[in-house]
C-alpha positions in Angstrom: 21.5 -19.1 35.6 18.4 -17.8 37.3 15.5 -19.3 35.4 11.9 -18.4 36.4 9.5 -21.1 35.2 6.1 -20.1 34.1 4.4 -23.0 35.9 5.3 -25.9 38.2 4.7 -28.2 35.2 7.4 -26.4 33.2 9.8 -26.8 36.2 9.0 -30.5 36.6 9.6 -31.1 32.8 12.9 -29.2 33.1 14.0 -31.4 36.1 13.2 -34.6 34.1 15.1 -33.4 31.0 18.1 -32.3 33.1 18.3 -35.7 34.9 17.9 -37.7 31.7 20.6 -35.7 30.0 22.9 -36.0 33.0 22.5 -39.8 33.1 22.8 -40.1 29.4 26.2 -38.2 29.4 27.3 -40.6 32.2 26.0 -43.7 30.3 23.9 -44.5 33.4 20.4 -44.4 31.8 18.9 -47.8 32.5 17.2 -49.8 29.8 13.4 -49.3 29.8 13.8 -46.0 31.6 12.1 -47.4 34.7 14.5 -45.6 37.0 13.2 -42.4 38.6 16.1 -40.3 39.9 15.7 -39.1 43.5 16.1 -35.5 42.4 12.8 -35.5 40.5 10.7 -37.7 42.8 7.6 -35.9 44.0 7.7 -34.7 47.6 4.8 -35.2 50.1 3.2 -32.0 48.9 4.1 -32.2 45.2 1.0 -34.1 44.1 -2.8 -33.7 44.1 -3.1 -37.4 43.0 -4.7 -40.1 45.1 -1.4 -41.4 46.2 2.4 -41.0 45.8 2.5 -44.3 43.9 0.4 -42.9 41.1 2.5 -39.8 40.9 5.6 -41.9 40.5 3.9 -43.9 37.7 3.1 -40.6 36.0 6.7 -39.5 36.5 7.9 -42.6 34.9 5.9 -41.8 31.8 7.5 -38.3 31.8 10.9 -39.9 31.8 9.9 -42.1 28.9 8.8 -39.1 26.9 12.1 -37.4 27.7 13.8 -40.5 26.2 11.8 -40.4 23.0 8.4 -41.7 23.9 6.4 -44.3 22.1 8.1 -45.1 18.8 4.9 -46.8 17.5 3.1 -43.4 17.6 4.1 -41.2 14.7 2.8 -38.1 16.4 5.4 -36.1 18.4 2.6 -35.1 20.9 1.6 -37.8 23.3 -1.0 -38.1 26.1 0.1 -39.5 29.5 -3.2 -41.3 30.0 -2.7 -41.9 33.7 -2.2 -38.2 34.3 -5.4 -37.2 32.4 -8.2 -38.0 34.8 -8.7 -34.8 36.9 -10.8 -32.7 34.4 -14.6 -33.0 34.4 -16.0 -34.7 31.4 -17.4 -31.4 30.0 -20.4 -30.6 27.8 -23.3 -28.4 28.7 -23.9 -27.9 32.4 -26.5 -26.1 34.4 -24.8 -23.7 36.9 -26.1 -22.3 40.2 -27.2 -19.2 38.3 -30.4 -21.2 37.3 -33.4 -19.5 39.1 -35.8 -22.4 38.8 -38.1 -20.2 36.6 -41.5 -21.5 35.6 -41.1 -20.7 31.9 -38.7 -23.6 31.3 -37.3 -22.2 28.1 -34.4 -24.7 28.2 -36.7 -27.7 28.6 -38.8 -26.6 25.6 -35.8 -25.9 23.4 -34.2 -29.3 24.0 -34.8 -31.6 20.9 -33.8 -34.7 22.8 -35.9 -34.1 26.0 -32.8 -34.6 28.1 -33.6 -31.6 30.4 -35.7 -32.2 33.5 -36.7 -30.1 36.5 -35.5 -31.2 39.9 -38.6 -31.7 42.1 -36.7 -30.5 45.2 -35.0 -27.3 44.2 -37.0 -26.7 41.0 -33.8 -26.0 39.0 -33.0 -27.5 35.6 -30.8 -30.6 35.2 -29.3 -32.3 32.2 -29.4 -36.0 31.5 -25.9 -36.5 30.1 -26.8 -39.9 28.7 -29.2 -38.2 26.3 -27.5 -34.9 25.7 -26.0 -34.3 22.2 -24.4 -31.0 23.2 -26.3 -29.0 20.6 -26.4 -25.9 22.8 -30.0 -24.9 22.1 -30.8 -24.9 25.9 -27.9 -22.5 26.6 -29.2 -20.1 23.8 -32.7 -20.3 25.2 -31.9 -19.6 28.9 -32.5 -15.9 29.7 -30.1 -16.0 32.7 -27.2 -17.6 30.8 -27.3 -20.3 33.5 -26.2 -23.1 31.1 -22.6 -23.1 30.0 -20.6 -25.4 27.7 -17.6 -26.7 29.7 -14.7 -27.8 27.6 -11.4 -29.1 28.8 -8.4 -26.8 28.5 -6.8 -29.0 25.9 -10.0 -29.1 23.8 -10.3 -25.3 24.0 -6.6 -24.9 23.0 -7.0 -27.2 20.0 -8.6 -25.2 17.1 -8.4 -28.1 14.7 -10.7 -30.4 16.7 -8.0 -33.1 17.0 -8.7 -33.8 20.7 -11.6 -36.0 21.9 -12.3 -37.9 25.1 -12.0 -41.7 25.2 -14.4 -44.1 27.1 -12.2 -43.8 30.2 -12.3 -40.0 30.4 -8.8 -39.4 29.1 -8.0 -37.2 26.1 -7.1 -38.7 22.8 -5.3 -37.1 19.8 -6.5 -37.7 16.3 -3.3 -37.9 14.3 -5.2 -37.2 11.1 -6.2 -33.8 12.4 -3.3 -32.8 14.7 -0.8 -30.3 13.3 1.7 -30.8 16.1 1.5 -27.1 17.2 1.9 -28.1 20.9 -0.8 -25.6 22.2 -2.6 -28.4 24.0 0.5 -29.2 25.9 0.9 -25.6 27.1 -2.7 -25.4 28.3 -3.0 -28.7 30.1 -3.0 -27.9 33.8 -1.8 -31.4 34.7 1.0 -31.8 32.2 -0.8 -34.8 30.7 0.1 -33.9 27.1 3.7 -33.5 26.2 6.1 -33.5 23.3 8.5 -36.3 22.7 12.1 -35.3 23.3 15.0 -36.4 21.1 17.5 -35.3 23.7 19.2 -38.7 23.7 19.8 -38.6 19.9 21.4 -35.2 20.2 23.6 -36.4 23.1 24.7 -39.4 21.0 25.8 -37.0 18.2 27.5 -34.6 20.6 29.4 -37.5 22.3 30.2 -39.1 18.9 29.7 -42.5 20.4 30.7 -44.2 17.1 33.9 -42.1 16.8 33.0 -41.0 13.3 34.7 -37.6 13.6 31.9 -35.6 12.0 31.3 -31.9 12.2 28.5 -31.0 14.5 26.4 -28.0 13.5 23.9 -26.2 15.8 21.3 -24.3 13.7 19.9 -21.7 16.0 16.5 -20.0 15.5 16.5 -16.2 15.7 13.7 -16.5 18.4 16.5 -17.4 20.9 17.3 -13.7 21.3 16.2 -12.8 24.8 15.3 -16.3 25.9 18.1 -16.4 28.5 17.4 -13.2 30.5 20.5 -11.5 31.8 22.7 -13.3 29.3 23.8 -12.0 25.9 23.1 -13.8 22.6 26.8 -14.1 22.1 27.3 -15.8 25.5 24.6 -18.3 24.5 26.5 -19.1 21.3 29.6 -19.7 23.4 27.6 -22.0 25.7 26.3 -24.0 22.7 29.9 -24.5 21.5 30.9 -25.7 25.0 28.3 -28.5 24.6 30.4 -30.0 21.8 29.2 -28.3 18.7 31.9 -27.5 16.2 29.9 -24.9 14.4 26.9 -22.6 15.3 24.9 -21.3 12.4 22.0 -18.9 12.3 18.8 -20.4 11.0 18.2 -16.8 9.8 20.7 -17.5 7.1 18.3 -20.1 5.8 15.6 -17.5 6.0 17.6 -15.2 3.7 17.9 -18.0 1.2 14.2 -18.7 1.5 13.2 -15.0 1.2 14.9 -14.7 -2.2 13.6 -18.1 -3.5 10.1 -17.6 -2.2 9.8 -14.2 -3.7 10.9 -15.5 -7.1 8.3 -18.3 -6.8 5.6 -15.8 -5.9 6.4 -13.7 -8.9 6.4 -16.8 -11.2 3.2 -18.3 -9.8 1.2 -15.2 -8.9 -0.2 -16.6 -5.6 1.6 -18.3 -2.7 1.2 -19.3 0.9 4.3 -19.5 3.1 6.0 -22.8 4.0 8.2 -21.6 6.9 5.9 -22.7 9.8 5.5 -26.6 9.7 2.3 -26.5 11.7 0.8 -24.0 9.2 1.7 -26.3 6.3 0.1 -29.2 8.1 -3.0 -27.1 8.8 -3.3 -26.5 5.1 -2.6 -30.1 4.0 -5.0 -31.7 6.6 -7.8 -29.2 6.8 -7.6 -27.1 3.6 -6.4 -29.6 0.9 -7.6 -27.5 -2.0 -5.2 -24.7 -0.9 -2.2 -27.1 -0.7 -1.1 -26.6 -4.3 -0.4 -22.9 -3.4 2.1 -23.8 -0.6 5.6 -22.6 -1.4 7.8 -25.4 -2.6 10.7 -24.0 -0.6 11.9 -25.9 2.4 11.6 -24.0 5.8 14.6 -21.8 6.8 16.1 -24.5 9.1 15.8 -27.2 6.5 17.2 -24.9 3.8 20.3 -24.1 5.7 20.8 -27.7 6.8 20.6 -28.8 3.2 23.1 -26.1 2.3 25.5 -27.2 5.1 25.3 -30.9 4.1 25.8 -30.1 0.4 29.2 -28.5 1.4 30.2 -30.8 4.2 29.6 -34.5 3.9 30.7 -35.1 7.5 28.0 -32.8 8.9 25.5 -33.6 11.6 22.9 -30.9 12.0 20.8 -30.1 15.1 18.2 -27.4 14.9 17.5 -25.5 18.1 14.2 -23.5 18.3 10.9 -22.8 20.1 8.9 -25.1 18.0 7.5 -28.6 18.7 6.2 -29.0 15.2 9.8 -28.9 13.8 10.2 -32.4 15.4 7.5 -33.6 13.1 8.8 -31.7 10.2 12.1 -33.4 10.0 10.4 -36.8 9.8 9.0 -35.9 6.4 10.7 -37.6 3.5 11.8 -34.3 1.9 13.3 -33.0 5.2 14.7 -36.0 7.0 18.0 -36.2 5.1 18.9 -32.6 6.0 18.2 -32.2 9.8 19.3 -35.0 12.1 17.7 -33.8 15.4 15.5 -31.0 16.6 15.9 -29.6 20.1 13.7 -27.0 21.8 14.9 -24.1 23.9 13.6 -26.1 26.9 15.9 -29.0 26.0 18.8 -26.6 25.3 18.4 -25.2 28.8 18.4 -28.8 30.2 21.7 -29.5 28.4 23.3 -26.4 29.8 22.3 -27.3 33.3 23.3 -31.0 33.0 26.8 -29.9 31.8 27.0 -27.2 34.5 27.5 -24.4 32.0 26.9 -21.0 33.5 26.1 -18.8 30.6 26.6 -15.5 32.4 30.3 -16.4 33.1 31.2 -17.0 29.5 32.9 -14.9 26.9 31.0 -13.7 23.9 31.2 -15.4 20.5 29.6 -13.2 17.8 27.6 -14.5 14.8 27.2 -12.3 11.8 25.8 -14.7 9.2 22.3 -13.3 8.5 20.7 -10.1 7.4 18.2 -8.1 9.4 15.4 -9.5 7.3 16.4 -13.1 7.9 16.5 -12.6 11.6 13.0 -11.1 11.9 11.5 -14.3 10.5 11.2 -15.2 14.2 8.2 -13.0 14.7 5.0 -12.4 12.9 5.2 -10.1 9.9 9.0 -10.8 9.5 8.6 -13.1 6.5 6.4 -10.5 4.7 9.0 -7.7 5.4 11.7 -10.0 4.0 9.7 -10.9 0.9 9.0 -7.2 0.3 12.8 -6.5 0.5 13.6 -9.5 -1.7 11.3 -8.3 -4.4 13.1 -5.0 -4.4 16.5 -6.7 -4.6 15.3 -8.9 -7.5 14.4 -5.6 -9.3 11.1 -6.9 -10.7 9.1 -4.2 -12.3 5.3 -4.1 -12.4 4.6 -6.8 -9.8 2.1 -5.8 -7.1 2.8 -7.4 -3.8 -0.5 -7.8 -1.8 0.0 -9.7 1.5 -2.1 -11.0 4.3 -0.4 -11.8 7.6 -2.0 -14.2 10.1 -0.8 -15.6 13.4 -2.6 -18.0 15.8 -4.7 -20.9 14.4 -8.0 -19.1 14.6 -6.6 -16.2 12.5 -4.9 -18.7 10.2 -8.1 -20.6 9.6 -10.0 -17.3 8.9 -7.3 -16.4 6.3 -7.4 -19.9 4.7 -11.1 -19.7 4.4 -10.6 -16.5 2.4 -8.0 -18.3 0.3 -10.2 -21.2 -0.3 -13.0 -18.9 -1.6 -10.6 -17.7 -4.3 -10.2 -14.1 -3.0 -8.2 -11.6 -5.0 -7.5 -9.4 -2.0 -4.0 -10.7 -1.5 -1.5 -12.8 -3.4 0.8 -13.9 -0.6 -0.3 -15.4 2.7 2.1 -15.5 5.6 0.9 -17.9 8.3 2.2 -18.8 11.7 0.1 -20.9 14.0 1.7 -19.5 17.2 0.5 -16.1 18.3 3.2 -13.6 17.7 5.1 -16.1 15.5 8.0 -18.3 16.6 8.7 -16.0 19.6 5.4 -17.3 21.0 6.2 -20.9 20.4 5.2 -23.6 22.9 8.8 -24.5 23.9 10.1 -21.0 24.7 11.7 -20.5 28.1 10.6 -16.9 28.5 7.2 -15.7 27.3 5.8 -12.3 26.5 6.0 -9.3 24.2 9.7 -8.8 25.2 10.6 -11.7 22.9 9.5 -9.8 19.8 11.4 -6.7 21.1 14.6 -8.7 21.7 14.4 -10.3 18.2 14.0 -6.9 16.6 16.9 -5.5 18.7 19.1 -8.5 17.8 18.2 -8.2 14.1 19.5 -4.6 14.0 23.0 -5.7 15.1 23.7 -7.3 11.8 26.3 -5.8 9.4 24.5 -7.2 6.4 22.4 -4.4 4.8 20.7 -6.5 2.2 19.5 -10.1 1.9 21.8 -10.7 -1.2 24.9 -9.4 0.7 24.2 -12.0 3.4 23.9 -14.8 0.8 27.0 -13.5 -1.1 29.2 -13.6 2.0 28.2 -17.2 2.7 29.0 -18.3 -0.9 32.3 -16.5 -0.7 33.3 -18.3 2.5 32.5 -21.8 1.1 
């Protein structure tokens, strides 16, 4: 497989995951995970740190995260503190654009008198010990010479969950964090990463306790196009070669959700979607007054996992998708009994490589579980299209469906502010915190607009013309 990584951090993360998976399959993973395999040791030019010893210490922390991270921390996002020390502290800073003017607008605007004029070059300076980052100096400067520098992780976090501790390292407030993973993607040093439950998945696949259970892979529709140059059907074959007894489309769960959520909307008159776990957390933690309007339906992956376990009491279910927040979702009381492990596309790739599975050499295994509408849940607007179709199939007369679609946390917050104000402009809010929907998730392998195109193309290959026909076929095959 020819995989092009977006950054060197993505490549390093991949190498760590591959080696951990390889050692786990061989039962060679040492207790405490203190061992750093030679294949992922940094070379002489692989680091910008002060020394190779520090880079190895950071690498050891990456291995720990690949093995499950700190069990005392309930958040699936963790900060590698030793790796988070290269960014400037931030705040308002005077740049070299300052002309040393004699008007001193910035100085006069500062309420804390923390701006002074350098007696040598006559430019403005800011006393960081006094500055409260109010920004009035920046607004007053006619040259725009004062900027507010924020760390990439802070800029990426639109729920203000990231602060800087006394040692200059970033800190995540679990009471605000929605586990979207956007900070992880934006950190230039890979200092914020998601915990991996790769070892739990491998234990299930190896069936170490010899319990003879059926192993179900529940695959998100966003996987279409992730492995460039390889068909979706070849990826399904590859997943089976990993040891799964069944591969099921999460889109089938989306079909079930579309019907149930549409009926709930009709009954209640106003609803926000429950498919994106980070969007649900955004509402619960930051818009609690809107929380009663969240759909009571489980997400598509949890819905189909519940369905599987209701029919097969020997089932172990592993969800595979682009989402880090799903790892947090299955720890919730109402979800934990249905989905055993969540793997990301990044982790699936690591499993393929560790088992030396070359996808492009495999035969095709087709999946025809879901409808077109279930499969397009993987991109923004897909849920709304599915609900529109479901309302038609429910044959409800006189119900006016008025939707608002939002993707990305900024847009979601704007939409939720409207919801909070009691707007009557819409009665259904579809929210996805990743731009573009699941196809823009933080744990995708391939990024870009092509992901949406591939999901739509894959969706059109279904033989199921309606949502109900998809559900009916499943029930018939029980």
